[in-house]
N, C-alpha and C positions, 0 to 999 in steps of 0.2 A: 430333498435333493442332495445328491452326492457333494461332498466338500469341494472337489475339483471343479464341479459345474458352478457352484456358488461363487467360487473365486473367479472363474472364467467370465461369468455374467457381470461381476463387478469391473473387470478389466474392459469388457465391451462398453459398459456405461461410461467409464473414464475416457475411452477412445472417442465415443460419440459426442461427449461433452467437451472434448478438446483438452482434458486434463493430461492425457498422453498424446503428444503431438505425432503426426505422421513422420516416420523415419527415426523416431527416438528409440533408444535401446531399452529392452526389457531387462529386469534383473536376471542374473544367472540362476540356474535351477537351484543351486545350493543356497544362494542368498534368498530366493523366493521362499524356500522351505523354512529358512530361519525366521524370516519376517512374519510368516503367518503360522508358525508352529505346526507345520505339516511335514510329512515324509517327502523325500525326494521323488518317490514314485508318484505321489499325489501331485507334486509340482509338474512332473513330466506329463501326467494326464491332463492337467490344466492347460499347458502349452499346446499339447496335441489337439485339444478341443478348440482352442483359439485358432490354431493353424488350419484345422480342417474347415473352419468357417471363413477363413481368409482374412482374419483380423491381424495376425502377425505372420512373419516369414522368417525362416532361419537363413543365416549366412554362414557358409563354411568357415570354421575356425574363428568366428566372430560372435556367435550367439544369436539371440532373437531380437527382431526389431518390429515396430508397428508398421504394418503394411501400407503401401501407397494407396491413397484413396482412388476410387474409380467409380464411374457411373454404374449403378446396379440396376439391372432390369427387374421389374416386378415379378412376383411369383405367379404361376398360372391360377386362374380362377376356377373353382370347383363347381360343377353343375349341381344344383339342388333340385330334386324332383321327388315325386311320390313313387316309391319302388313298388312294382307289380310283377306278377309272374309273366314271363315271356318265353318264347321259343327261340333259341339261338339258331342261326343259319347252319344247316348241315353241310358245310363246305370246309375245305382245307386250304389255307393260304399257301400258294405255291411261290409267292414272291415275284420279283421282276425277272426279266431275262438276264439280269446282271447281278452278280453277288459281290458286294463291296463291304468295307470295314464298318460302315455306319449302320448296317441293317441288323444283322444278328447280334443278340446280346451275348458277347463272349470276350475273352481276352487270351493272351498268349503266355504260355509257360516260359519262365526264364531259363537261361542256360545252366545255372547252378542246380536248379531243381531237376532238369533233364539229366544231368550227370548223376545225381543221387538216385533218380528213378532207374537209371541203367544199372547202378550198383544193386539196388533192391531186386531188379529183375534177375540179375545173375545169381544172387543169393537164393532166390526162390526156385529158380530152375534147378540149381544144384540139389536142393533139399527135397524136391517133389517126388522124383523117382516114379514108382508105379502109380502114384496118386493121379497122374495124368490120365489113366485109363478109367477112373471112377467118375460118376456123375456127382455134381456138387450137392451139398446139403440144401434142402428147400429153404431153411431159415437163414442160411449164410454161414460162412466159415467162422468158427469160434475165435480164431486169431484176429480177424477183422472186427468182429463185434466187440471183442475185448479192447482192441486198440481204440475204437471209436468211443467206447464207454470211458476209458481213461482220459482220452483227449478232451471230451466235453466236460468231464468231471473237473479237470484242471481249470476250465473256464467258468466254473460255478454252476454248471448244469449237469447234475449227476443222474445216472440211471444204470440199471443192471444190464449187462451184456445179453442176458437171456430174454430181455424185453424187446430186443431189436430184431428186425427182419431186414436182410440185405436184398436190394432190388436192382433192376436194370435202369438206374437213373431216377430222377425225381418224378418225372411224368409217369413212369411205371409204378412208383410208390403211390402216387395220387390215384391212378386208375384202379389199383387193387383196393384202395381205401373206399373209393366210390362204389365198387362192386360189393364190398363187405357191408356197407351200411345204407345203401340206397337201392331202389329198383327203377327200371325204365318208367318214365312218366313222373317220377318224383321231382320236386323243385329244390334246387340247391342255391343258397345265397352266395353271391360273389361280390367283390368290390367293383366299383365303376369309376374309372376304367379298369379293365382286368386284362392280364396277359392273354393275348389272342389264342395261344396254344391251349390254355385251359378251357376257353370258350369252345374251341373246336372239339376238344376231348368230350366235353359235356354233350355237345350236339351229336357226336358220333355214337355216344352211349345212350341216346334217347332221353336225356335228362332235361328238364326245364330249368330256367334260371330266374333268380330275383336279384337284380343289380342294386346294391346298396351304395348310395352316394359317398364319395370320398370327402374328407375334410383335411385341414392342414396337419392334424395330428393323428389321422387314421381314417376311420369310416363312421358313418352315422349309426351309432349303436342303438339309438332310440328306435329307429326304423327296423333294425335287425330284431330287437326284442319284440316289437309289435308282431312281426311275422312268426317269431317263435311262440309267442303267446297265442296267436290265432291258429297255429298249426299249418300255416301255408307253406312252410319249408320243412324238408326232412333232414337237411344237413347244411353245413356251411363250408366254404372253401376259400381261404384267404391266405395271401402272403402278408406277413406281419412286420417284417424287417426289410427295409430298402426295397419297397414294392416295385414291381415291373408292371406298368410303365411310369407310374407317378414319381418314383424315387423317394417317396416319403416312408416313414416308419411309424407304427403305432407307438404311443407312449406306454410307459409302464402301467399307467392307470387304464389305458385302453385294453392292453393285453390281459390285465387282471380281470377286468370286467368281461371280456370275451370268454375267458375260462369260466368265470362265475355263471354267465348266461348258459353256456353249454351244460354245466352241471345242474343248474336250476331247472332247465327245461328238458334235461336228459336227451339232448340232441347232439349228435356228433359234429364236431368242427374239425375239418381237415386243414392243417397248417402247412402251407408250402413255404419252407424256409431255405430255399436254395441259395439265397444271398446273405444269410445271417452272418457268415464269417468274413464278409467283404465290407466291413466298416472302414471308413476312411481315417480312422484313428485306431488306437489299440483297445478301444472300448468294445467289449462283446455284449450286444444287446440280448438279454435273456428272452427266450421264446414264450409265447402264451402257454405252451405246454408246461413250463416251469411252475405256473400258478394253478395247474389243473389238479384238483384233489380227487376226482372220481373217475378219471381215465376217459373222459369224453373228448379230449383233444387228441387227434391223430396227427402226429408230427412227422413230416417228410423232409428229407434233405438229400444232398448228393455232392459229389466232387466235380460235377459237370462245369460249374462256373468257377470254382476255386482252382482246380487242378487240371482236369482233362475231360472235355466233352466226349472224346472218342472212346474213353474207357466204359461209358454207359454203366456207371456204378452209383447206386444210391442206397437209401435205407428208410426205414419207417419204425416209429414207436406207436404201435396200434392201440396201446392201452387196453381198455376192457373189450376191444374188438379183436384181440389177438387170434383166437381160434378161427373166427370167420375170415380174418385177413389172411392167415396162413393158408387156409383152404382155397381162397380165391386166387392168391398169388401162385400157389403150387399147381393149380389147374392148367394143364397144357404147357407147363413150364418145368424144365428140369434143372432149375437153379441158375445162378449167375456164375460166369467163368471163374473157376477156382484159381488159375494163375493170376488173373487180374485182381481178385480179392486179396490174395496173399502178397502181391506186390504192393498194393496200397496199404495193407496192414503193416508191412515192413517199413514202408516210407513214413507212416505215422509213428510207429513204435520207436524208431531210431531218432525221433525228434525233428526230422527234416521237414515234415509237413508244417509244423508250427513255425519253424524258421522261415520257410518259404512264404507263409501267410503274412508274416511281419513285413517282409520285403514287398509283397504284393500290395498290401494295404497302403504302404507309403507311395508306391508307384501309381496306384489308382487315384490317390489324393492329388498327386501332381498332374496326372492325365486330366482329371476333372477340371482342375484350375486352368490348364492350358486351353481346353475346349471352351470353357465359359468365357475366358478372356477374349478368345477369338470371336465367339458368337456375340458378345457384348459390343465388340467393335464393328461388326458387320450386319447385325440384324437391325431392322427398323426400330425406332424408339418405342413404339407401341407394343413390341414383342414382350412376351412373358416367358420366363424360363425357371424350371425347378432348380433347387439348390440342395441336392441330396447329400446326406452324410455317409453314404455307403452305396454299394451296388455298382452297376455298370452302365446305367442309362440316364439320359436327360430327357425331360418332357417339356416340349416347347409349344407355346400357344401364340398364334398370330391372328389377333382379331381382324376380321374382314378378309381373311384369306380366300381367294377364289379357288376352291378346292379342285374342281374338275380340270380346269386349265393347268393348275399347278401339278396335279397328278400326271397329266399327259406329258408335261415338259420334263418332269424328273425321269419318266420312262424313256423319253427321247434322248435325254442326256446321260442315261444309264447311271442314275444316282440311286443307290439302294438304301432306302430308309423305310420306316413304318408309319403309315398315315394313321391319324387318330381314330378314324371310324372302324379300324380293325379291332379295337379294344372294347367294343360294346355291341349289343344287339339293338340298341336304341338310336334314334337320330341325333347323336351327340358327338362332340369332339372333332367335328369336321374342320375346325380351325387349328387342330393340334397335330403334332408329329413327335416321333420318338427317334433318338439317335443313340448309337452305342458309343461309349467313351472308354472302352476297355483296352485300347491300343495307344501307344505313344503317338503324339500328334506330329507325324512325319510330314515332309513336304508334299508327298502324294495325297495324304489325307487332307492337308490344308487346301490343296487345289480342289478336292472334291467338296469340301465345306464351302469354299469360296463360290463355286458354281451353285451350290444349294442356296446359300444366302442371297445370291444374285437373283435366283428364281423366286425366292420368298419376297424380296423387295419388288420384283416385277409384278407379282400376282397378289399384292396386299395393298 
């Protein structure tokens, strides 16, 4: 375990045992570093970890204090079942007749980043000239691939720019990966619950699915290995960091094991890492791809959740499937918009993307806290709620929820949320729902949440 986490765990123990009283001041960062013979950066990471978990809070110009105690709702219970091959419904979720801030998993770009993006746009337009008349490269602009390579290398996840393919967002990257390594009728392992957009994609592509139960630290890898051993699945498709909708992340041990299983059974595992840069601290969780020795992990990401959903820009590290991947992606596609690629490349290369992400992570941490504080005050005591350390969503379980009546009333009240049954092909999660926390908790959103919690109390 990293030193900062060891130290954070010790502080948690002291707070729980009353050694550190509620409201008491924590040592300054410099004093903490001196007391424990660590660097100031390690001290910062320790306090960020404690702050992200709600154990301490910062006060402007005053330092860090032990946070006020509050009633904590329990975490959701994970359904345990024997995973089998099933057919996902071949339908596309069209949502309610009303689009609100709690439904779609997204967030808003801040004004500073918008200003810098405008500068990047002007620089790119000045430089492009006649290139506007040319089709983009099928693999992606070298400038963007290099910028991404350098960006992730600085985070400890290094790869060569030539190993990357630029795509139309993360779903586009995943679709090409599925086409490259599976055929219609093949079974693909997914987590349960799983982002409904991936289930819809698999259904539209004629793939079967095997839902692997979730656990507090990831998924049931024993069941996954059983299917790999028996050959009942031809590929896997998993989000590994800040999963949607569960909000959990696989541990380092889980990611290492996932990569090991992919290589041992020579079976492709597609890693949807669209949330990996949205940790609620400055900690960057390495992907399963980092532990992949044989190229069987196909790593996919994008700027859709971090920067702009409208840009439709993503990427993929196909590993050993590069040739097949490039062929499938290029088929019927003349590349990704060159100006968009170059604008994002400039934004990353000038360091503005990294600066923006640091601000965004801090904002998302505060947003999550605000939503959880509100929900803990208004949800029934039996409610269970996830406590994610990253991403944009909360997964809420209401034991005894009368789902049909509840679904009818949220439609009548025009509340846009995602009901739990959307995230599975099995008769599960009918007492669950997912909400987006990517926006500041404004009075308007509070009003919508208040109506939602009133309906939950009414129907549970």
